[in-house]
DSSP file (Angstrom, degrees, kcal/mol; ACC not computed):
  #  RESIDUE AA STRUCTURE BP1 BP2  ACC     N-H-->O    O-->H-N    N-H-->O    O-->H-N    TCO  KAPPA ALPHA  PHI   PSI    X-CA   Y-CA   Z-CA
    1    1 A M     >        0   0    0      0, 0.0     4,-2.0     0, 0.0     5,-0.2   0.000 360.0 360.0 360.0 -37.8   66.6  134.7   41.0
    2    2 A S  H  >  +     0   0    0      1,-0.2     4,-2.2     2,-0.2     5,-0.2   0.843 360.0  56.4 -69.0 -30.1   63.4  135.8   42.7
    3    3 A N  H  > S+     0   0    0      2,-0.2     4,-2.5     1,-0.2    -1,-0.2   0.897 106.5  49.7 -63.9 -41.4   63.7  139.2   40.9
    4    4 A D  H  > S+     0   0    0      2,-0.2     4,-2.8     1,-0.2    -2,-0.2   0.905 110.7  49.3 -64.3 -41.8   63.8  137.4   37.5
    5    5 A A  H  X S+     0   0    0     -4,-2.0     4,-2.4     2,-0.2    -2,-0.2   0.899 112.2  48.3 -64.4 -40.5   60.7  135.4   38.4
    6    6 A L  H  X S+     0   0    0     -4,-2.2     4,-2.4     2,-0.2    -2,-0.2   0.895 112.3  48.7 -66.3 -41.5   58.9  138.6   39.5
    7    7 A N  H  X S+     0   0    0     -4,-2.5     4,-2.8     2,-0.2     5,-0.2   0.915 111.8  49.6 -63.9 -43.6   59.9  140.4   36.3
    8    8 A D  H  X S+     0   0    0     -4,-2.8     4,-2.6     1,-0.2    -2,-0.2   0.915 112.3  47.5 -62.0 -42.0   58.8  137.4   34.2
    9    9 A F  H  X S+     0   0    0     -4,-2.4     4,-2.7     2,-0.2    -2,-0.2   0.903 112.4  50.3 -65.0 -40.4   55.4  137.3   36.1
   10   10 A S  H  X S+     0   0    0     -4,-2.4     4,-2.6     2,-0.2    -2,-0.2   0.915 112.1  46.5 -63.7 -44.4   55.1  141.1   35.6
   11   11 A V  H  X S+     0   0    0     -4,-2.8     4,-2.5     2,-0.2    -2,-0.2   0.925 114.2  47.7 -65.1 -44.0   55.8  140.9   31.9
   12   12 A A  H  X S+     0   0    0     -4,-2.6     4,-2.3    -5,-0.2    -2,-0.2   0.906 113.0  48.6 -64.4 -40.2   53.4  138.0   31.5
   13   13 A F  H  X S+     0   0    0     -4,-2.7     4,-2.5     2,-0.2    -2,-0.2   0.908 111.6  49.3 -67.3 -41.6   50.7  139.8   33.5
   14   14 A N  H  X S+     0   0    0     -4,-2.6     4,-2.6     2,-0.2    -2,-0.2   0.913 111.6  49.6 -61.3 -43.2   51.1  143.0   31.5
   15   15 A N  H  X S+     0   0    0     -4,-2.5     4,-2.6     2,-0.2    -2,-0.2   0.906 110.5  50.6 -62.2 -41.7   50.9  141.0   28.2
   16   16 A L  H  X S+     0   0    0     -4,-2.3     4,-2.6     2,-0.2    -2,-0.2   0.939 112.3  45.9 -62.4 -46.6   47.8  139.3   29.5
   17   17 A L  H  X S+     0   0    0     -4,-2.5     4,-2.5     2,-0.2    -2,-0.2   0.897 112.8  50.6 -62.9 -40.6   46.2  142.6   30.4
   18   18 A Q  H  X S+     0   0    0     -4,-2.6     4,-2.2     2,-0.2    -1,-0.2   0.906 111.5  47.9 -64.2 -41.7   47.2  144.1   27.0
   19   19 A T  H  X S+     0   0    0     -4,-2.6     4,-2.5     2,-0.2    -2,-0.2   0.916 112.1  49.1 -65.3 -42.8   45.7  141.2   25.1
   20   20 A A  H  X S+     0   0    0     -4,-2.6     4,-2.4     1,-0.2    -2,-0.2   0.915 111.3  50.2 -64.6 -40.7   42.5  141.4   27.1
   21   21 A G  H  X S+     0   0    0     -4,-2.5     4,-2.3     1,-0.2    -1,-0.2   0.895 110.3  49.7 -62.4 -40.6   42.3  145.1   26.4
   22   22 A T  H  X S+     0   0    0     -4,-2.2     4,-2.4     2,-0.2    -2,-0.2   0.910 110.8  49.6 -65.2 -43.2   42.8  144.5   22.7
   23   23 A L  H  X S+     0   0    0     -4,-2.5     4,-2.3     2,-0.2    -2,-0.2   0.921 112.0  47.9 -63.5 -43.6   40.1  141.8   22.6
   24   24 A V  H  X S+     0   0    0     -4,-2.4     4,-2.3     1,-0.2    -1,-0.2   0.920 111.6  50.6 -64.2 -42.1   37.6  144.1   24.4
   25   25 A Q  H  X S+     0   0    0     -4,-2.3     4,-2.2     1,-0.2    -2,-0.2   0.902 110.6  49.1 -63.7 -40.4   38.5  147.0   22.0
   26   26 A Q  H  X S+     0   0    0     -4,-2.4     4,-2.5     2,-0.2    -1,-0.2   0.881 109.8  51.8 -66.9 -36.8   37.9  144.7   19.0
   27   27 A E  H  X S+     0   0    0     -4,-2.3     4,-2.4     2,-0.2    -2,-0.2   0.908 109.9  48.8 -63.4 -41.8   34.6  143.6   20.4
   28   28 A I  H  X S+     0   0    0     -4,-2.3     4,-2.6     2,-0.2    -2,-0.2   0.907 111.3  50.4 -62.6 -42.2   33.5  147.1   20.9
   29   29 A T  H  X S+     0   0    0     -4,-2.2     4,-2.7     2,-0.2    -2,-0.2   0.912 110.5  49.5 -63.3 -42.9   34.6  147.9   17.4
   30   30 A L  H  X S+     0   0    0     -4,-2.5     4,-2.4     2,-0.2    -2,-0.2   0.910 112.2  47.1 -65.2 -40.7   32.6  144.9   16.0
   31   31 A V  H  X S+     0   0    0     -4,-2.4     4,-2.6     2,-0.2     5,-0.2   0.915 112.3  50.5 -65.4 -43.0   29.5  145.9   17.9
   32   32 A T  H  X S+     0   0    0     -4,-2.6     4,-2.4     1,-0.2    -2,-0.2   0.923 112.1  46.8 -61.2 -45.0   29.8  149.5   16.7
   33   33 A L  H  X S+     0   0    0     -4,-2.7     4,-2.8     1,-0.2    -1,-0.2   0.895 111.2  52.6 -65.3 -39.0   30.2  148.4   13.1
   34   34 A G  H  X S+     0   0    0     -4,-2.4     4,-2.4     2,-0.2    -2,-0.2   0.913 110.8  46.3 -61.7 -43.7   27.2  146.0   13.5
   35   35 A V  H  X S+     0   0    0     -4,-2.6     4,-2.2     2,-0.2    -2,-0.2   0.910 113.5  49.1 -65.9 -41.3   25.0  148.8   14.8
   36   36 A K  H  X S+     0   0    0     -4,-2.4     4,-2.1    -5,-0.2    -2,-0.2   0.924 112.9  47.0 -64.6 -44.0   26.2  151.2   12.0
   37   37 A T  H  X S+     0   0    0     -4,-2.8     4,-1.7     2,-0.2    -2,-0.2   0.897 111.4  51.3 -65.3 -40.9   25.5  148.6    9.4
   38   38 A A  H  X S+     0   0    0     -4,-2.4     4,-2.3     1,-0.2    -1,-0.2   0.903 110.6  48.4 -61.7 -41.7   22.1  147.7   10.8
   39   39 A S  H  X S+     0   0    0     -4,-2.2     4,-1.5     1,-0.2    -1,-0.2   0.871 109.9  52.2 -69.6 -34.6   21.1  151.4   10.8
   40   40 A E  H  < S+     0   0    0     -4,-2.1    -1,-0.2     1,-0.2    -2,-0.2   0.808 112.9  45.5 -69.0 -28.5   22.3  151.8    7.2
   41   41 A L  H  X S+     0   0    0     -4,-1.7     4,-1.6     2,-0.2    -2,-0.2   0.848 108.4  55.8 -79.6 -36.0   20.2  148.8    6.2
   42   42 A I  H  X S+     0   0    0     -4,-2.3     4,-2.2     1,-0.2     5,-0.3   0.869  98.2  63.9 -67.2 -36.0   17.1  149.9    8.1
   43   43 A G  H  X S+     0   0    0     -4,-1.5     4,-2.4     1,-0.2     3,-0.3   0.959 109.7  34.4 -56.1 -59.1   16.9  153.3    6.3
   44   44 A P  H  > S+     0   0    0      0, 0.0     4,-2.4     0, 0.0    -1,-0.2   0.860 115.0  58.1 -64.2 -34.1   16.3  152.0    2.8
   45   45 A V  H  < S+     0   0    0     -4,-1.6    -2,-0.2     1,-0.2    -3,-0.2   0.843 114.6  37.3 -67.4 -31.7   14.2  149.1    3.9
   46   46 A V  H  X S+     0   0    0     -4,-2.2     4,-1.5    -3,-0.3    -1,-0.2   0.840 115.6  53.9 -83.6 -37.1   11.8  151.5    5.7
   47   47 A K  H  X S+     0   0    0     -4,-2.4     4,-2.7    -5,-0.3     5,-0.2   0.885 101.4  58.1 -69.5 -39.5   12.0  154.2    3.0
   48   48 A I  H  X S+     0   0    0     -4,-2.4     4,-2.4     1,-0.2    -1,-0.2   0.941 108.7  42.8 -60.2 -51.0   11.1  151.9    0.0
   49   49 A P  H  > S+     0   0    0      0, 0.0     4,-2.7     0, 0.0     5,-0.2   0.900 114.3  52.0 -64.3 -36.5    7.7  150.8    1.4
   50   50 A L  H  X S+     0   0    0     -4,-1.5     4,-2.5     2,-0.2    -2,-0.2   0.926 111.3  46.6 -63.0 -43.2    6.8  154.3    2.6
   51   51 A D  H  X S+     0   0    0     -4,-2.7     4,-2.6     2,-0.2    -1,-0.2   0.914 112.3  51.8 -62.1 -42.0    7.6  155.7   -0.9
   52   52 A L  H  X S+     0   0    0     -4,-2.4     4,-2.4    -5,-0.2    -2,-0.2   0.924 110.4  46.8 -61.1 -46.6    5.6  152.8   -2.5
   53   53 A V  H  X S+     0   0    0     -4,-2.7     4,-2.6     1,-0.2     5,-0.2   0.924 112.6  51.3 -64.1 -43.6    2.5  153.6   -0.2
   54   54 A G  H  X S+     0   0    0     -4,-2.5     4,-2.2    -5,-0.2    -2,-0.2   0.915 110.2  48.2 -58.6 -42.7    2.8  157.3   -1.1
   55   55 A N  H  X S+     0   0    0     -4,-2.6     4,-2.5     2,-0.2    -1,-0.2   0.894 110.1  52.4 -66.2 -39.0    2.9  156.6   -4.8
   56   56 A I  H  X S+     0   0    0     -4,-2.4     4,-2.6     1,-0.2    -2,-0.2   0.943 111.4  45.8 -62.2 -45.7   -0.1  154.3   -4.5
   57   57 A F  H  X S+     0   0    0     -4,-2.6     4,-2.4     1,-0.2    -1,-0.2   0.883 112.2  51.9 -64.1 -37.0   -2.1  157.0   -2.7
   58   58 A N  H  X S+     0   0    0     -4,-2.2     4,-2.2    -5,-0.2    -1,-0.2   0.915 111.5  46.3 -65.0 -42.7   -1.0  159.6   -5.2
   59   59 A N  H  X S+     0   0    0     -4,-2.5     4,-2.5     2,-0.2    -2,-0.2   0.886 111.5  51.4 -67.4 -39.3   -2.1  157.4   -8.1
   60   60 A V  H  X S+     0   0    0     -4,-2.6     4,-2.8     2,-0.2     5,-0.2   0.919 109.4  51.4 -63.7 -41.5   -5.4  156.6   -6.5
   61   61 A G  H  X S+     0   0    0     -4,-2.4     4,-2.5     1,-0.2    -2,-0.2   0.929 111.0  47.1 -59.9 -45.0   -6.0  160.3   -6.0
   62   62 A H  H  X S+     0   0    0     -4,-2.2     4,-2.4     2,-0.2    -1,-0.2   0.904 111.8  51.5 -62.3 -40.9   -5.2  161.1   -9.6
   63   63 A T  H  X S+     0   0    0     -4,-2.5     4,-2.4     2,-0.2    -2,-0.2   0.925 110.2  48.0 -62.8 -46.4   -7.5  158.2  -10.7
   64   64 A V  H  X S+     0   0    0     -4,-2.8     4,-2.7     1,-0.2     5,-0.3   0.916 110.9  51.8 -61.9 -42.2  -10.4  159.5   -8.6
   65   65 A Q  H  X S+     0   0    0     -4,-2.5     4,-2.6    -5,-0.2    -2,-0.2   0.916 110.6  48.2 -57.1 -43.8   -9.8  163.0  -10.0
   66   66 A N  H  X S+     0   0    0     -4,-2.4     4,-2.3     2,-0.2    -1,-0.2   0.878 112.0  48.7 -66.6 -37.8  -10.0  161.7  -13.5
   67   67 A V  H  X S+     0   0    0     -4,-2.4     4,-1.8     2,-0.2    -2,-0.2   0.935 113.2  47.1 -67.5 -44.2  -13.1  159.7  -12.9
   68   68 A V  H  X S+     0   0    0     -4,-2.7     4,-1.4     1,-0.2    -2,-0.2   0.922 113.2  49.6 -61.8 -44.8  -14.8  162.7  -11.2
   69   69 A Y  H  < S+     0   0    0     -4,-2.6    -1,-0.2    -5,-0.3    -2,-0.2   0.900 111.6  47.7 -64.1 -40.2  -13.8  165.0  -14.1
   70   70 A S  H  < S+     0   0    0     -4,-2.3    -1,-0.2     1,-0.2    -2,-0.2   0.800 114.3  47.2 -73.0 -25.9  -15.0  162.5  -16.7
   71   71 A C  H  < S+     0   0    0     -4,-1.8    -1,-0.2    -5,-0.2    -2,-0.2   0.660  90.1 100.7 -86.5 -17.4  -18.4  162.1  -14.9
   72   72 A A  S  < S-     0   0    0     -4,-1.4     2,-0.1    -3,-0.2    -3,-0.0  -0.406  86.0-101.9 -70.8 141.8  -18.9  165.8  -14.4
   73   73 A P        -     0   0    0      0, 0.0     2,-0.3     0, 0.0    -1,-0.1  -0.393  34.9-130.7 -65.6 138.8  -21.3  167.5  -16.8
   74   74 A K              0   0    0      1,-0.1    -4,-0.0    -2,-0.1     0, 0.0  -0.662 360.0 360.0 -89.0 144.3  -19.6  169.5  -19.5
   75   75 A Q              0   0    0     -2,-0.3    -1,-0.1     0, 0.0     0, 0.0   0.394 360.0 360.0-109.5 360.0  -20.7  173.0  -20.2
């Protein structure tokens, strides 16, 4: 009888460790997916304002060039 109790305890303990390992693995997977998703979101969120600022400076430059060209004396 004591062998059966020891076997039952061993099986239960192994199941507990296996369940804990699975939970830890799933937590790691969730954190990894969260980091990956956050990095995929940050890329476009940062790129859009940078592109917008670049376009604004480009347009301002063209506008200044046009104003200078129109004010320059014609020969």
